[in-house]
C-alpha positions as a Markdown table, in Angstrom:
| # | Residue | x | y | z |
|---|---|---|---|---|
| 1 | Met | 0.0 | 0.0 | 0.0 |
| 2 | Thr | 1.5 | 3.3 | -1.1 |
| 3 | Ser | 1.2 | 6.3 | 1.2 |
| 4 | Ala | -0.3 | 9.6 | 0.1 |
| 5 | Pro | 2.1 | 12.4 | -1.0 |
| 6 | Ala | 3.3 | 14.6 | 1.9 |
| 7 | Thr | 1.5 | 17.6 | 0.3 |
| 8 | Asp | -1.9 | 15.9 | 0.3 |
| 9 | Leu | -4.4 | 17.1 | 2.9 |
| 10 | Ala | -4.3 | 14.7 | 5.9 |
| 11 | Pro | -7.5 | 13.5 | 7.5 |
| 12 | Ser | -6.8 | 15.7 | 10.5 |
| 13 | Glu | -6.4 | 18.7 | 8.3 |
| 14 | Ile | -9.6 | 17.9 | 6.4 |
| 15 | Ala | -11.4 | 17.8 | 9.8 |
| 16 | Val | -10.2 | 21.3 | 10.6 |
| 17 | Leu | -11.4 | 22.6 | 7.2 |
| 18 | Ala | -14.7 | 20.9 | 7.6 |
| 19 | Arg | -15.3 | 22.2 | 11.1 |
| 20 | Ala | -14.6 | 25.8 | 9.9 |
| 21 | Val | -16.9 | 25.5 | 6.9 |
| 22 | Ser | -19.7 | 24.0 | 9.0 |
| 23 | Arg | -19.7 | 27.1 | 11.3 |
| 24 | Ala | -20.2 | 29.6 | 8.5 |
| 25 | Pro | -23.4 | 31.7 | 8.5 |
| 26 | Ser | -26.1 | 31.0 | 6.0 |
| 27 | Val | -29.5 | 32.1 | 5.0 |
| 28 | His | -32.1 | 30.6 | 7.5 |
| 29 | Asn | -29.2 | 28.4 | 8.7 |
| 30 | Thr | -29.7 | 26.1 | 5.7 |
| 31 | Gln | -26.0 | 25.4 | 5.4 |
| 32 | Pro | -26.3 | 25.0 | 1.6 |
| 33 | Trp | -22.9 | 23.5 | 0.9 |
| 34 | Ser | -20.8 | 20.3 | 0.9 |
| 35 | Met | -17.1 | 19.6 | 0.3 |
| 36 | Arg | -15.1 | 17.3 | -1.8 |
| 37 | Val | -11.4 | 16.7 | -1.2 |
| 38 | Arg | -8.9 | 15.8 | -4.0 |
| 39 | His | -5.3 | 15.6 | -2.8 |
| 40 | Thr | -4.5 | 19.3 | -2.2 |
| 41 | Asp | -7.7 | 20.6 | -3.7 |
| 42 | Val | -11.0 | 21.2 | -1.9 |
| 43 | Asp | -14.1 | 21.7 | -3.9 |
| 44 | Leu | -16.9 | 23.7 | -2.3 |
| 45 | Leu | -20.3 | 22.5 | -3.8 |
| 46 | Glu | -23.5 | 24.4 | -3.6 |
| 47 | Arg | -26.5 | 22.3 | -2.5 |
| 48 | Thr | -29.0 | 23.6 | -5.0 |
| 49 | Ser | -31.6 | 21.2 | -3.6 |
| 50 | Val | -31.9 | 23.6 | -0.6 |
| 51 | Thr | -34.4 | 26.2 | -1.8 |
| 52 | Leu | -36.3 | 29.1 | -0.2 |
| 53 | Pro | -38.7 | 30.1 | -3.0 |
| 54 | Ser | -40.4 | 32.8 | -0.9 |
| 55 | His | -37.4 | 34.3 | 0.7 |
| 56 | Asp | -34.7 | 33.6 | -1.9 |
| 57 | Pro | -36.4 | 33.0 | -5.2 |
| 58 | Glu | -33.2 | 33.4 | -7.3 |
| 59 | Gly | -30.9 | 31.6 | -4.9 |
| 60 | Arg | -28.8 | 34.7 | -4.4 |
| 61 | Asp | -28.7 | 34.3 | -0.6 |
| 62 | Arg | -27.7 | 30.6 | -1.0 |
| 63 | Thr | -24.7 | 31.7 | -3.1 |
| 64 | Leu | -23.8 | 34.4 | -0.6 |
| 65 | Ser | -23.9 | 31.7 | 2.1 |
| 66 | Cys | -21.5 | 29.6 | 0.0 |
| 67 | Gly | -19.2 | 32.7 | -0.2 |
| 68 | Ala | -19.2 | 32.8 | 3.6 |
| 69 | Ala | -18.3 | 29.1 | 3.8 |
| 70 | Leu | -15.5 | 29.8 | 1.2 |
| 71 | Ala | -14.1 | 32.5 | 3.5 |
| 72 | His | -14.0 | 30.1 | 6.4 |
| 73 | Leu | -12.4 | 27.4 | 4.3 |
| 74 | Gln | -9.7 | 29.8 | 3.0 |
| 75 | Leu | -9.0 | 31.0 | 6.6 |
| 76 | Ala | -8.7 | 27.5 | 8.0 |
| 77 | Ala | -6.3 | 26.6 | 5.2 |
| 78 | Arg | -4.1 | 29.5 | 6.1 |
| 79 | Val | -4.1 | 28.4 | 9.8 |
| 80 | Leu | -2.9 | 25.0 | 8.7 |
| 81 | Cys | 0.1 | 26.8 | 7.1 |
| 82 | Arg | -1.2 | 26.2 | 3.6 |
| 83 | Ala | -1.1 | 28.8 | 0.8 |
| 84 | Ala | -4.6 | 28.8 | -0.6 |
| 85 | Thr | -5.3 | 29.8 | -4.2 |
| 86 | Thr | -9.0 | 29.9 | -5.2 |
| 87 | Trp | -10.7 | 29.3 | -8.5 |
| 88 | Cys | -14.4 | 30.2 | -8.9 |
| 89 | Pro | -16.1 | 28.8 | -12.0 |
| 90 | Ala | -18.9 | 30.9 | -13.5 |
| 91 | Glu | -21.4 | 28.1 | -13.3 |
| 92 | Gly | -21.8 | 24.4 | -12.3 |
| 93 | Glu | -22.2 | 22.5 | -9.1 |
| 94 | Val | -18.7 | 23.5 | -7.8 |
| 95 | Val | -18.8 | 27.2 | -6.7 |
| 96 | Ala | -15.1 | 27.3 | -5.8 |
| 97 | Thr | -12.0 | 25.1 | -5.6 |
| 98 | Val | -9.3 | 25.9 | -3.1 |
| 99 | His | -5.8 | 24.7 | -3.9 |
| 100 | Ala | -4.1 | 24.3 | -0.6 |
| 101 | Val | -0.4 | 23.6 | -0.7 |
| 102 | Pro | 2.2 | 23.9 | 2.1 |
| 103 | Gly | 2.9 | 27.6 | 2.7 |
| 104 | Val | 3.9 | 30.1 | 5.4 |
| 105 | Ser | 2.6 | 30.4 | 9.0 |
| 106 | Pro | -0.6 | 32.5 | 9.5 |
| 107 | Asp | -0.3 | 36.0 | 10.8 |
| 108 | His | -1.9 | 37.3 | 14.0 |
| 109 | Asp | -5.0 | 38.6 | 12.3 |
| 110 | Ala | -5.7 | 35.2 | 10.6 |
| 111 | Leu | -5.3 | 33.4 | 13.9 |
| 112 | Ala | -7.6 | 35.8 | 15.7 |
| 113 | Arg | -10.3 | 35.4 | 13.1 |
| 114 | Phe | -10.0 | 31.6 | 13.0 |
| 115 | His | -10.4 | 31.4 | 16.8 |
| 116 | Ala | -13.5 | 33.6 | 16.4 |
| 117 | Ile | -15.3 | 31.0 | 14.2 |
| 118 | Gly | -16.6 | 29.1 | 17.2 |
| 119 | Arg | -17.8 | 32.2 | 19.0 |
| 120 | Arg | -19.5 | 33.9 | 16.1 |
| 121 | Arg | -23.3 | 34.2 | 16.5 |
| 122 | Thr | -26.2 | 36.0 | 14.8 |
| 123 | His | -27.3 | 38.7 | 17.2 |
| 124 | Arg | -30.9 | 39.5 | 16.3 |
| 125 | Arg | -31.3 | 42.2 | 18.9 |
| 126 | Trp | -30.6 | 45.9 | 19.3 |
| 127 | Phe | -27.0 | 46.4 | 20.3 |
| 128 | Ala | -25.9 | 48.2 | 23.5 |
| 129 | Thr | -25.7 | 52.0 | 23.2 |
| 130 | Glu | -21.9 | 51.9 | 23.8 |
| 131 | Pro | -20.2 | 53.1 | 20.7 |
| 132 | Val | -17.7 | 51.0 | 18.8 |
| 133 | Ser | -14.3 | 52.6 | 18.7 |
| 134 | Glu | -13.0 | 54.1 | 15.5 |
| 135 | Val | -10.1 | 51.6 | 15.5 |
| 136 | Asp | -12.5 | 48.7 | 15.6 |
| 137 | Gln | -14.8 | 50.2 | 13.0 |
| 138 | Ala | -11.9 | 50.6 | 10.6 |
| 139 | Ala | -10.6 | 47.1 | 11.3 |
| 140 | Val | -14.0 | 45.5 | 10.6 |
| 141 | Ala | -14.5 | 47.4 | 7.4 |
| 142 | Ala | -10.9 | 46.6 | 6.2 |
| 143 | Ala | -11.4 | 42.9 | 6.9 |
| 144 | Gly | -14.1 | 42.9 | 4.2 |
| 145 | Asp | -11.7 | 44.2 | 1.6 |
| 146 | Glu | -12.3 | 42.3 | -1.6 |
| 147 | Pro | -11.5 | 43.3 | -5.2 |
| 148 | Arg | -15.0 | 42.7 | -6.5 |
| 149 | Val | -16.8 | 44.3 | -3.4 |
| 150 | Arg | -17.2 | 47.8 | -2.2 |
| 151 | Val | -17.8 | 48.1 | 1.6 |
| 152 | Val | -19.5 | 51.3 | 2.7 |
| 153 | Ala | -21.1 | 52.7 | 5.8 |
| 154 | Pro | -24.4 | 54.0 | 4.5 |
| 155 | Gln | -25.6 | 57.5 | 4.8 |
| 156 | His | -29.2 | 58.8 | 4.6 |
| 157 | Arg | -30.5 | 56.7 | 7.5 |
| 158 | Asp | -33.9 | 58.4 | 7.2 |
| 159 | Ala | -34.3 | 56.9 | 3.7 |
| 160 | Leu | -33.2 | 53.5 | 4.9 |
| 161 | Ala | -35.8 | 53.7 | 7.7 |
| 162 | Val | -38.6 | 54.4 | 5.2 |
| 163 | Met | -37.6 | 51.5 | 3.0 |
| 164 | Leu | -37.2 | 49.0 | 5.9 |
| 165 | Gly | -40.7 | 50.0 | 7.1 |
| 166 | Phe | -42.1 | 49.3 | 3.7 |
| 167 | Ala | -40.4 | 45.9 | 3.5 |
| 168 | Thr | -41.7 | 45.0 | 6.9 |
| 169 | Arg | -45.3 | 45.7 | 5.8 |
| 170 | Val | -44.8 | 43.6 | 2.7 |
| 171 | Phe | -43.4 | 40.5 | 4.4 |
| 172 | Arg | -45.8 | 40.6 | 7.4 |
| 173 | Ala | -48.6 | 40.2 | 4.9 |
| 174 | Asp | -47.0 | 37.6 | 2.7 |
| 175 | Ala | -48.6 | 34.3 | 3.9 |
| 176 | Ala | -46.3 | 32.1 | 1.8 |
| 177 | Tyr | -43.2 | 33.8 | 3.2 |
| 178 | Gln | -44.5 | 33.4 | 6.7 |
| 179 | Arg | -45.2 | 29.7 | 6.2 |
| 180 | Glu | -41.7 | 29.2 | 4.8 |
| 181 | Leu | -40.1 | 31.0 | 7.7 |
| 182 | Gly | -42.1 | 28.9 | 10.2 |
| 183 | Ala | -40.9 | 25.7 | 8.5 |
| 184 | Trp | -37.3 | 26.9 | 8.9 |
| 185 | Thr | -37.6 | 27.9 | 12.5 |
| 186 | Ala | -35.8 | 25.3 | 14.7 |
| 187 | His | -37.7 | 24.6 | 17.9 |
| 188 | Thr | -34.7 | 24.0 | 20.2 |
| 189 | Phe | -36.4 | 24.5 | 23.6 |
| 190 | Gly | -39.7 | 24.0 | 25.4 |
| 191 | Pro | -42.4 | 21.4 | 24.8 |
| 192 | Arg | -41.9 | 21.6 | 21.0 |
| 193 | Ala | -38.2 | 21.0 | 21.2 |
| 194 | Ala | -36.8 | 18.6 | 18.6 |
| 195 | Gly | -33.4 | 17.5 | 17.4 |
| 196 | Ala | -32.7 | 20.0 | 14.7 |
| 197 | Asp | -29.5 | 20.3 | 12.7 |
| 198 | Glu | -30.5 | 23.3 | 10.6 |
| 199 | Gly | -32.9 | 26.2 | 10.7 |
| 200 | Val | -33.1 | 29.4 | 12.7 |
| 201 | Pro | -33.3 | 28.7 | 16.5 |
| 202 | Glu | -36.6 | 30.0 | 17.9 |
| 203 | Asp | -34.8 | 31.5 | 20.9 |
| 204 | Ala | -32.6 | 33.5 | 18.5 |
| 205 | Leu | -35.5 | 35.5 | 17.2 |
| 206 | Cys | -36.8 | 38.6 | 18.8 |
| 207 | Asp | -39.9 | 40.9 | 18.9 |
| 208 | Asp | -38.0 | 44.0 | 17.7 |
| 209 | Ser | -38.4 | 45.9 | 14.4 |
| 210 | Leu | -36.0 | 45.8 | 11.5 |
| 211 | Pro | -33.0 | 45.8 | 11.3 |
| 212 | Ala | -32.7 | 44.2 | 14.8 |
| 213 | Ala | -35.2 | 41.5 | 14.1 |
| 214 | Gly | -33.3 | 40.4 | 11.0 |
| 215 | Leu | -36.4 | 38.4 | 9.8 |
| 216 | Val | -39.9 | 39.8 | 9.5 |
| 217 | Arg | -42.5 | 37.7 | 11.3 |
| 218 | Arg | -46.3 | 38.2 | 11.4 |
| 219 | Asp | -46.0 | 40.4 | 14.6 |
| 220 | Thr | -42.8 | 42.3 | 13.8 |
| 221 | Pro | -43.5 | 45.9 | 14.7 |
| 222 | Val | -43.4 | 48.8 | 12.2 |
| 223 | Pro | -42.2 | 51.9 | 14.2 |
| 224 | Asp | -42.8 | 55.4 | 12.8 |
| 225 | Asp | -40.1 | 56.6 | 10.4 |
| 226 | Asp | -38.6 | 59.2 | 12.8 |
| 227 | His | -38.2 | 56.6 | 15.6 |
| 228 | Leu | -36.6 | 54.1 | 13.4 |
| 229 | Thr | -34.3 | 56.7 | 11.9 |
| 230 | Ala | -33.1 | 57.6 | 15.4 |
| 231 | Arg | -32.4 | 53.9 | 16.1 |
| 232 | Leu | -30.6 | 53.5 | 12.8 |
| 233 | Gln | -28.4 | 56.5 | 13.6 |
| 234 | Met | -27.1 | 54.6 | 16.6 |
| 235 | Glu | -26.3 | 51.5 | 14.5 |
| 236 | His | -23.0 | 50.5 | 13.0 |
| 237 | Leu | -23.8 | 49.4 | 9.5 |
| 238 | Leu | -21.9 | 48.2 | 6.5 |
| 239 | Val | -23.3 | 47.6 | 3.0 |
| 240 | Phe | -21.5 | 45.2 | 0.7 |
| 241 | Cys | -22.0 | 46.3 | -2.9 |
| 242 | Thr | -20.9 | 44.8 | -6.2 |
| 243 | Ala | -20.8 | 46.4 | -9.7 |
| 244 | Gly | -22.9 | 43.5 | -11.2 |
| 245 | Asp | -25.0 | 40.6 | -10.1 |
| 246 | Ser | -23.0 | 37.5 | -11.2 |
| 247 | Arg | -22.4 | 34.3 | -9.1 |
| 248 | Arg | -18.8 | 35.3 | -8.6 |
| 249 | Glu | -19.8 | 38.7 | -7.3 |
| 250 | His | -22.3 | 37.0 | -4.9 |
| 251 | Leu | -19.6 | 34.7 | -3.7 |
| 252 | Ala | -17.2 | 37.6 | -3.2 |
| 253 | Ala | -19.8 | 39.6 | -1.2 |
| 254 | Gly | -20.6 | 36.6 | 1.0 |
| 255 | Ala | -16.9 | 36.0 | 1.7 |
| 256 | Ala | -16.2 | 39.7 | 2.4 |
| 257 | Cys | -19.1 | 39.9 | 4.9 |
| 258 | Ala | -18.0 | 36.7 | 6.6 |
| 259 | Arg | -14.4 | 38.0 | 7.1 |
| 260 | Ala | -15.8 | 41.3 | 8.5 |
| 261 | Trp | -18.0 | 39.4 | 10.8 |
| 262 | Leu | -15.1 | 37.3 | 12.1 |
| 263 | Glu | -13.1 | 40.4 | 12.7 |
| 264 | Ala | -15.9 | 41.9 | 14.7 |
| 265 | Thr | -16.2 | 38.7 | 16.7 |
| 266 | Ala | -12.5 | 38.6 | 17.4 |
| 267 | Arg | -12.8 | 42.2 | 18.8 |
| 268 | Gly | -15.6 | 41.2 | 21.2 |
| 269 | Leu | -18.4 | 42.5 | 19.1 |
| 270 | Ala | -21.5 | 40.8 | 17.7 |
| 271 | Gly | -23.2 | 41.0 | 14.3 |
| 272 | Ser | -26.1 | 40.0 | 12.1 |
| 273 | Val | -27.0 | 40.4 | 8.5 |
| 274 | Leu | -30.0 | 41.7 | 6.7 |
| 275 | Thr | -30.8 | 40.5 | 3.2 |
| 276 | Gln | -34.6 | 39.8 | 3.3 |
| 277 | Pro | -35.7 | 43.2 | 2.0 |
| 278 | Leu | -33.2 | 43.1 | -0.8 |
| 279 | His | -35.3 | 40.4 | -2.6 |
| 280 | Leu | -38.2 | 42.7 | -3.1 |
| 281 | Leu | -38.6 | 43.7 | -6.8 |
| 282 | Gly | -36.6 | 46.9 | -7.5 |
| 283 | Phe | -35.6 | 47.3 | -3.8 |
| 284 | Arg | -31.8 | 47.1 | -4.3 |
| 285 | Glu | -31.8 | 49.5 | -7.2 |
| 286 | Leu | -33.9 | 52.0 | -5.3 |
| 287 | Leu | -31.8 | 51.6 | -2.1 |
| 288 | Ala | -28.6 | 52.1 | -4.1 |
| 289 | Glu | -30.1 | 55.4 | -5.5 |
| 290 | Arg | -31.4 | 56.7 | -2.2 |
| 291 | Leu | -28.4 | 55.8 | -0.1 |
| 292 | Glu | -25.9 | 56.8 | -2.9 |
| 293 | Leu | -24.3 | 53.4 | -2.9 |
| 294 | Pro | -21.4 | 52.5 | -5.2 |
| 295 | Gly | -23.1 | 49.5 | -6.7 |
| 296 | Leu | -25.8 | 46.9 | -6.0 |
| 297 | Pro | -26.3 | 46.1 | -2.3 |
| 298 | Gln | -25.9 | 42.4 | -1.6 |
| 299 | Val | -25.7 | 42.3 | 2.2 |
| 300 | Ile | -26.4 | 44.8 | 5.0 |
| 301 | Phe | -24.2 | 43.9 | 8.0 |
| 302 | Arg | -24.8 | 45.4 | 11.4 |
| 303 | Tyr | -22.5 | 45.0 | 14.4 |
| 304 | Gly | -22.0 | 46.4 | 17.9 |
| 305 | His | -21.6 | 45.5 | 21.5 |
| 306 | Pro | -24.0 | 42.6 | 22.4 |
| 307 | Val | -26.6 | 43.1 | 25.2 |
| 308 | Val | -27.4 | 39.4 | 25.9 |
| 309 | Pro | -25.7 | 36.1 | 25.1 |
| 310 | Val | -26.9 | 34.4 | 21.9 |
| 311 | Pro | -27.2 | 30.7 | 21.6 |
| 312 | Pro | -25.4 | 28.8 | 18.8 |
| 313 | Ser | -27.3 | 27.6 | 15.8 |
| 314 | Pro | -27.7 | 23.9 | 15.2 |
| 315 | Arg | -25.4 | 22.3 | 12.7 |
| 316 | Arg | -25.6 | 19.4 | 10.3 |
| 317 | Pro | -23.3 | 16.4 | 11.1 |
| 318 | Leu | -19.9 | 16.8 | 9.6 |
| 319 | Gly | -20.3 | 13.5 | 7.9 |
| 320 | Asp | -23.0 | 15.1 | 5.8 |
| 321 | Leu | -20.7 | 17.8 | 4.8 |
| 322 | Leu | -18.1 | 15.4 | 3.5 |
| 323 | Pro | -20.0 | 12.3 | 2.4 |
| 324 | Gly | -18.0 | 9.2 | 1.6 |
| 325 | Glu | -14.6 | 10.9 | 2.1 |
| 326 | Phe | -13.1 | 8.4 | 4.6 |
| 327 | Pro | -13.8 | 4.7 | 5.2 |
| 328 | Gly | -14.7 | 3.8 | 8.8 |
| 329 | Thr | -14.6 | 6.3 | 11.6 |
| 330 | Leu | -14.1 | 9.9 | 10.6 |
| 331 | Pro | -11.5 | 11.8 | 12.7 |
| 332 | Trp | -14.2 | 14.1 | 14.2 |
| 333 | Gln | -16.6 | 11.3 | 15.2 |
| 334 | Thr | -14.6 | 10.5 | 18.4 |
| 335 | Asp | -15.6 | 13.8 | 20.1 |
């Protein structure tokens, strides 16, 4: 029996990569990805069977989610002292291939973000009134630096308040959307608790308005425009924009947001994303015009000091993420 070349990814390394990918944020916590390992190459595949026809009719959020998983994969490869080059095909089941060959040791920033993966949560609450320092703000924005993506702190919060109020009214009245959100709500406590490995934890949702709520439910409040504008003025927001609307740009925006999110987490901050209103017909174009954005908005990221602890979201078994990769016991199944 011949041994694998020394440069090939070892089972222990593959386990590290899989764990990092599994903790990436995703729309409704659908985790719409899987992995395939080929020597030093790792293919990230999009699970197109995971659909949200009411929330994400074009699958854009699913691809953004795969972009977040890609960012976690690239980061984990760097921590394993591997130089990762990435190829993203324009179409097909494989959304990205990471070529991970032995490289240099990771820097401090990469290590800090990697260790933040397990602590990252989606904070669907208003943040504390304590301001985020200018140093932290600059670091979070810089972490999202990506050639295909422009990251901006939006102006004209009054216009944003009006548009979020409109989106709330639309989604509250959308029965099909509400049924879909209910189906993807994971009951992880109380008498309806069940063993869930995907979906939004019920105890992670809140009764606040957008953007704190993150997802509009039937009883999500619609505050008056002046009140919401005042709340938005206190928020730290970043909008991830792209020049076009291709799959590669969606992947890049998702990866950029994930890196910014990990940087925020590493600095003791919490975050959440808002994409739901961006699926309304014409909403992104109008938002770009009214907020004077440098392109099409793909993700709105909000961050700040958390008020309460947030529970982790359920996760699919890692064996589902890498089906058939190893015979017998997988290296992570002894935990």
